[in-house]
C-alpha positions as CSV (number, residue, x, y, z in Angstrom):
1,M,7.4,-20.7,17.2
2,T,8.6,-18.0,14.5
3,Q,6.0,-17.0,12.1
4,A,8.3,-18.7,9.2
5,E,8.1,-22.3,11.6
6,A,4.1,-21.5,11.9
7,V,3.1,-21.1,7.8
8,R,6.1,-23.9,7.5
9,K,4.1,-26.2,9.9
10,G,0.9,-25.4,8.3
11,F,2.0,-26.5,4.6
12,N,3.2,-29.7,5.7
13,A,0.0,-30.5,7.8
14,L,-1.9,-29.5,4.5
15,Y,0.4,-30.7,1.5
16,G,1.9,-33.7,3.5
17,A,5.5,-32.3,2.5
18,D,7.9,-29.8,3.5
19,P,7.9,-26.6,1.2
20,E,11.2,-25.2,-0.4
21,G,11.1,-22.2,2.1
22,V,9.0,-19.4,3.2
23,W,9.0,-15.8,1.9
24,Q,7.4,-12.4,3.2
25,A,6.2,-9.1,2.0
26,P,4.9,-6.6,4.2
27,G,1.9,-4.0,4.5
28,R,2.6,-0.4,4.1
29,V,1.4,3.0,5.6
30,N,2.3,6.1,3.0
31,V,3.7,8.8,4.9
32,I,3.0,11.5,2.3
33,G,2.0,11.3,-1.5
34,E,-1.6,9.7,-1.7
35,H,-2.7,8.9,-5.3
36,T,0.4,10.3,-7.2
37,D,1.6,7.4,-8.2
38,Y,-0.5,6.9,-11.5
39,N,0.3,10.6,-11.6
40,D,3.9,10.1,-12.2
41,G,4.6,11.6,-9.2
42,F,6.3,11.3,-5.8
43,M,5.5,9.2,-2.8
44,L,7.3,8.3,0.6
45,P,6.3,5.2,2.2
46,I,7.5,2.8,4.7
47,A,7.1,-1.0,5.2
48,L,5.1,-2.2,8.5
49,P,6.0,-4.9,10.4
50,H,2.3,-6.7,9.7
51,A,3.4,-9.0,6.7
52,A,2.1,-11.6,4.2
53,R,3.7,-15.1,4.3
54,V,4.2,-18.1,2.1
55,A,5.4,-21.2,2.3
56,A,5.8,-22.7,-1.6
57,A,7.0,-25.9,-3.1
58,R,7.2,-26.2,-7.1
59,R,4.5,-28.7,-8.9
60,E,5.2,-30.2,-12.2
61,D,1.1,-31.2,-13.1
62,G,0.6,-27.5,-14.2
63,V,-1.9,-27.1,-11.2
64,L,-1.3,-24.1,-9.0
65,R,-2.9,-25.1,-5.4
66,L,-3.8,-22.2,-2.8
67,Y,-4.7,-22.3,1.2
68,S,-4.9,-18.7,3.2
69,G,-5.2,-19.2,6.7
70,Q,-7.4,-15.8,6.7
71,Y,-10.0,-18.1,4.7
72,P,-9.4,-21.7,6.3
73,D,-13.3,-22.6,5.7
74,A,-12.7,-22.3,1.8
75,G,-10.1,-24.9,1.7
76,V,-7.5,-25.7,-1.4
77,T,-8.3,-23.7,-4.2
78,E,-6.7,-25.3,-7.4
79,L,-6.4,-23.9,-10.6
80,R,-4.6,-25.0,-14.0
81,L,-2.0,-22.6,-15.2
82,D,-3.2,-23.1,-18.7
83,D,-6.6,-21.9,-17.6
84,L,-5.4,-18.6,-16.1
85,A,-7.0,-15.4,-17.8
86,P,-8.0,-11.8,-16.0
87,R,-11.3,-12.1,-14.5
88,T,-11.3,-15.6,-14.3
89,V,-10.6,-16.1,-10.4
90,D,-13.0,-14.2,-7.6
91,G,-12.0,-13.5,-4.1
92,W,-8.3,-13.8,-2.2
93,A,-7.1,-16.4,-5.0
94,A,-7.0,-14.1,-7.7
95,Y,-4.0,-11.9,-5.9
96,P,-1.6,-15.2,-5.8
97,A,-3.0,-16.5,-9.0
98,A,-2.5,-13.1,-10.9
99,V,1.0,-13.1,-9.7
100,V,1.4,-16.5,-11.5
101,W,-0.6,-15.2,-14.7
102,A,1.9,-12.1,-14.9
103,L,5.3,-14.1,-14.6
104,R,4.0,-16.4,-17.7
105,E,2.4,-13.5,-19.8
106,A,6.1,-11.7,-19.0
107,G,7.5,-14.9,-20.7
108,H,9.5,-16.0,-17.7
109,R,9.3,-20.1,-17.5
110,V,7.5,-20.5,-14.4
111,G,5.3,-24.0,-13.4
112,A,2.9,-24.5,-10.7
113,A,3.6,-24.8,-7.0
114,D,1.9,-25.4,-3.6
115,L,0.8,-22.2,-1.5
116,Y,0.2,-22.0,2.0
117,L,-0.2,-18.4,2.7
118,D,-1.0,-16.5,5.9
119,S,-1.1,-12.6,6.5
120,D,-1.2,-10.5,9.8
121,V,-1.6,-7.2,7.6
122,P,-5.4,-6.0,8.1
123,T,-7.7,-5.9,5.3
124,G,-9.7,-2.9,3.9
125,A,-7.7,-0.7,6.0
126,G,-5.5,1.2,3.5
127,L,-2.7,-0.7,4.3
128,S,-1.5,-2.5,1.1
129,S,-2.9,-6.2,2.3
130,S,-3.5,-6.9,-1.2
131,A,0.1,-5.7,-2.6
132,A,1.8,-7.8,0.3
133,L,0.3,-11.1,-0.5
134,E,1.3,-10.3,-4.6
135,C,5.2,-9.4,-3.5
136,A,5.3,-12.4,-1.3
137,V,4.4,-15.0,-4.2
138,A,6.7,-12.9,-6.1
139,T,9.6,-13.1,-4.3
140,A,8.8,-16.9,-3.6
141,Y,8.6,-17.9,-7.6
142,N,11.6,-15.5,-8.2
143,D,13.9,-17.0,-5.7
144,L,12.1,-21.1,-6.9
145,Y,12.4,-20.4,-10.9
146,E,15.8,-18.2,-10.5
147,L,14.1,-15.8,-12.2
148,G,17.1,-12.7,-11.2
149,L,14.2,-10.5,-11.1
150,T,15.2,-7.4,-9.2
151,P,12.5,-5.7,-6.4
152,P,11.4,-2.8,-8.5
153,Q,11.0,-5.0,-11.6
154,L,8.8,-7.5,-9.0
155,A,6.7,-4.8,-8.2
156,R,5.8,-3.5,-11.8
157,L,4.8,-7.3,-12.5
158,C,2.5,-7.0,-9.7
159,Q,1.0,-3.7,-10.2
160,R,0.3,-5.7,-14.0
161,A,-1.4,-8.5,-12.1
162,E,-3.4,-6.7,-9.8
163,N,-4.6,-4.1,-12.8
164,E,-4.9,-6.7,-15.5
165,F,-5.9,-9.9,-13.7
166,V,-7.7,-8.7,-10.6
167,G,-9.1,-5.6,-12.2
168,V,-7.9,-3.3,-10.1
169,P,-6.4,0.0,-11.7
170,C,-3.8,0.7,-8.6
171,G,-0.5,2.9,-9.4
172,I,3.0,1.3,-8.3
173,L,2.6,2.7,-5.0
174,D,1.7,-0.2,-2.7
175,Q,3.8,-3.1,-4.9
176,L,7.0,-0.6,-4.9
177,A,6.5,-0.1,-1.0
178,S,6.5,-4.1,-0.1
179,A,9.1,-5.1,-2.3
180,C,11.7,-2.1,-1.8
181,C,11.6,-0.9,1.9
182,A,14.4,-1.1,4.0
183,E,14.1,-1.3,7.6
184,G,15.1,2.0,9.9
185,H,13.9,3.8,6.4
186,A,10.9,5.5,4.3
187,L,11.5,5.2,0.8
188,F,11.3,7.9,-1.6
189,V,9.4,6.8,-5.0
190,D,9.7,8.7,-8.3
191,A,7.1,6.9,-10.3
192,R,8.1,7.9,-13.6
193,S,11.3,6.5,-13.5
194,L,11.0,4.0,-10.2
195,D,14.3,5.8,-9.0
196,T,14.7,5.1,-5.2
197,R,16.1,6.3,-2.4
198,Q,16.0,5.1,1.0
199,V,15.6,8.1,3.7
200,P,16.2,7.4,7.5
201,F,13.5,7.6,9.2
202,D,13.9,6.8,12.8
203,L,11.3,8.5,14.6
204,A,12.8,6.8,18.5
205,A,15.8,9.0,18.1
206,H,13.6,12.3,18.1
207,G,10.6,11.3,20.5
208,L,8.8,10.5,18.3
209,V,6.1,8.0,17.0
210,L,3.8,7.5,14.1
211,L,1.0,5.7,15.0
212,V,-1.6,4.1,12.7
213,I,-5.4,4.2,13.6
214,D,-7.5,1.8,12.0
215,T,-11.0,3.3,11.7
216,Q,-12.3,-0.2,10.6
217,V,-13.8,1.1,7.6
218,K,-13.7,-0.9,4.8
219,H,-13.2,-0.2,1.3
220,A,-12.9,-1.3,-2.4
221,H,-10.6,0.3,-4.5
222,A,-12.7,-2.0,-7.3
223,D,-16.1,-0.6,-6.7
224,G,-15.5,2.2,-9.5
225,A,-14.3,5.4,-7.2
226,Y,-10.8,4.7,-7.3
227,A,-11.0,4.1,-11.0
228,E,-13.1,7.4,-11.6
229,R,-10.4,9.5,-10.2
230,R,-8.0,7.8,-12.1
231,R,-9.9,8.9,-15.1
232,G,-10.4,12.1,-14.2
233,C,-6.4,12.9,-13.4
234,E,-5.6,11.3,-17.1
235,R,-8.7,13.4,-18.6
236,A,-7.6,16.8,-17.2
237,A,-3.8,15.8,-17.8
238,E,-4.7,15.5,-21.7
239,L,-6.6,18.7,-21.7
240,L,-3.5,20.4,-19.7
241,G,-1.5,18.8,-23.1
242,V,0.9,17.2,-20.5
243,R,2.1,13.5,-20.1
244,A,0.9,13.6,-16.5
245,L,-0.4,15.9,-14.0
246,R,2.9,15.5,-12.6
247,D,4.2,17.8,-15.3
248,V,2.3,21.1,-14.0
249,P,4.4,23.0,-11.8
250,E,2.7,24.3,-8.7
251,A,4.1,27.5,-9.9
252,G,1.8,27.5,-12.7
253,L,-1.2,25.6,-10.6
254,D,-3.6,28.6,-11.1
255,E,-2.9,29.1,-14.9
256,A,-3.8,25.1,-15.2
257,L,-6.3,25.1,-13.4
258,A,-8.0,27.7,-15.3
259,R,-7.6,26.2,-18.9
260,L,-9.9,23.5,-17.1
261,P,-13.4,23.2,-16.9
262,E,-15.0,24.4,-13.6
263,G,-15.7,21.5,-11.2
264,G,-14.4,17.9,-10.3
265,L,-11.1,18.3,-12.8
266,R,-10.1,21.6,-11.0
267,S,-10.2,19.8,-7.7
268,L,-8.1,16.8,-8.9
269,T,-5.4,18.1,-10.6
270,R,-5.0,20.9,-7.5
271,H,-4.8,17.4,-4.7
272,I,-2.0,16.2,-7.0
273,V,-0.1,19.1,-8.4
274,T,0.1,20.4,-4.4
275,E,0.8,16.6,-3.1
276,D,3.6,16.5,-4.8
277,A,4.7,19.5,-3.7
278,R,4.4,18.5,0.1
279,V,6.4,15.2,-0.7
280,E,8.9,17.7,-1.7
281,R,8.9,19.8,1.4
282,V,8.7,16.4,3.3
283,M,11.7,15.4,1.9
284,A,13.6,18.5,2.5
285,L,12.6,18.6,6.0
286,L,13.8,15.0,6.6
287,D,17.4,15.5,4.7
288,A,17.4,18.3,7.3
289,G,16.8,16.0,10.0
290,D,13.8,18.2,11.0
291,L,11.4,15.0,11.7
292,R,9.1,17.2,14.0
293,G,8.2,19.8,11.1
294,I,6.6,17.5,8.6
295,G,3.9,17.3,11.2
296,P,1.8,20.5,9.6
297,I,2.1,19.1,5.9
298,L,0.5,15.7,6.7
299,T,-2.6,17.6,8.2
300,E,-2.7,20.1,5.2
301,G,-2.3,16.8,2.8
302,H,-5.6,15.3,4.9
303,A,-7.5,18.7,4.0
304,S,-6.4,18.4,0.3
305,M,-7.5,14.6,0.2
306,R,-10.7,15.6,2.1
307,D,-11.7,18.7,0.1
308,D,-10.4,18.2,-3.4
309,F,-9.7,15.0,-3.7
310,A,-13.0,13.4,-2.1
311,I,-11.7,10.5,-1.0
312,S,-12.2,10.6,3.1
313,C,-15.2,10.0,4.7
314,A,-16.5,10.9,8.3
315,E,-14.3,8.0,10.5
316,T,-11.3,9.2,9.2
317,D,-12.2,13.1,9.2
318,L,-13.2,12.7,13.0
319,A,-9.9,10.6,13.8
320,V,-7.6,13.1,12.1
321,D,-9.5,16.0,13.9
322,T,-9.3,14.5,17.2
323,A,-5.7,12.9,16.9
324,V,-4.5,16.8,16.3
325,A,-7.0,18.3,18.9
326,A,-5.2,15.9,21.3
327,G,-1.5,16.9,20.5
328,A,-0.3,15.0,17.3
329,L,2.2,17.0,15.8
330,G,0.1,16.2,12.4
331,A,-2.2,13.8,11.0
332,R,-3.7,12.5,7.9
333,M,-5.4,10.2,6.2
334,T,-3.3,7.1,4.8
335,G,-4.0,4.8,1.6
336,G,-6.3,4.9,-1.7
337,G,-9.2,6.1,1.1
338,F,-13.0,5.8,1.5
339,G,-12.3,4.3,4.7
340,G,-9.1,2.5,6.2
341,S,-6.4,4.2,8.6
342,I,-5.0,7.6,9.7
343,I,-1.5,8.1,10.8
344,A,-0.3,10.3,13.0
345,L,3.2,11.3,14.0
346,A,3.3,12.6,17.4
347,D,6.3,12.7,20.6
348,T,5.9,9.3,22.4
349,A,4.5,10.3,25.7
350,D,1.6,11.5,24.0
351,A,0.9,8.5,22.1
352,D,-1.5,6.7,24.7
353,G,-3.7,9.5,25.2
354,I,-4.2,10.3,21.4
355,T,-5.1,7.0,20.6
356,A,-7.8,7.3,23.9
357,A,-9.2,10.5,22.7
358,V,-9.6,8.9,19.2
359,T,-11.3,5.8,21.1
360,A,-13.7,8.3,23.0
361,A,-14.6,10.2,20.2
362,F,-15.6,7.2,18.1
363,A,-17.2,5.6,21.0
364,A,-19.5,8.9,21.3
365,R,-20.6,8.5,17.9
366,G,-21.7,4.8,18.2
367,W,-19.0,3.9,15.9
368,T,-16.8,0.6,15.7
369,E,-13.7,1.2,18.4
370,P,-10.5,1.4,15.8
371,R,-7.4,-0.4,16.3
372,A,-4.3,1.5,16.8
373,F,-0.7,0.4,16.5
374,T,2.7,2.3,16.3
375,A,4.5,1.9,13.0
376,V,8.3,0.7,12.9
377,P,9.6,0.9,9.8
378,G,10.9,-2.5,8.6
379,P,12.3,-4.5,5.6
380,G,10.7,-5.3,2.5
381,A,10.0,-8.5,0.5
382,R,12.8,-11.6,1.3
383,R,13.1,-14.7,2.2
384,L,12.6,-16.1,5.6
385,A,13.7,-19.7,5.5
């Protein structure tokens, strides 16, 4: 049974009818460009094969019914469309409800629906499980109600849903990756213009793999740490008299830092400016066909997130250090931080040894065994059936 068939079967068993269709949207890993999205900067994500899937059918009574295969004990959540308002829905149901709210707030004439959701994107792992859920629902609604919205427009809408309804001040990286990525490619994103470019990212052709190692340390962006860093970046830009930190050139970084008070704002600014430059360096290497050459830049980026942005932790630091010592060409934390996953670029022949080394290092510390898999760039949000 395919994944689409399984979701369709679950919908039928729960709601007693067939859905009008099945849609899915992937999780993502970010190759480089962390926390640059809300600074109008540059990013380079790929879509994962792991995805959120939704079977859906329209309703005419104004009642939104939601069910998640990840939380079966919660049963069906019923919400009236007219009652949807920011911060009124808790838990996983807030994300699909937020998308419907955002569509209505944007003036789209959409009604209620029965939704049956399932996902194999690991939660709390920095792999954008929430954005996958949002984009799957948005893509379903776009088709069901013939809205004609483009993938970037859906991504922007999903970002608004998470910012305003759920209350997470995320940038647009996760939603753009889930909505817009293409199979076999990385997605270069300019967060200011929303211009994107599909960049060939055929690791296998170069004898390489991109390992994702989930430390299984959970994080929550809504806990204030993410928001604190975003406020710090915005304050630094204000003090420097620029629209966003993206506008500080790397060549003028020292001068800019001297104009900021000593301490946290300088560190935040240094990370964002150098991270944008790292994305541009990686892009130049990929355009030249030098995938191996990006490895050291990944490791450099992790040091910046650890030392300047202070969003790493003992588990992700150990995973990165161990992976590099075991032969990885480069490694870095991926995602918003405070736990989650790392990526490691490696020769295919070294992948098993790197995974074993990280697992052994965690065992020596008495930590939970990490989970590892190979990231193969997949397609963005789409209809399955």
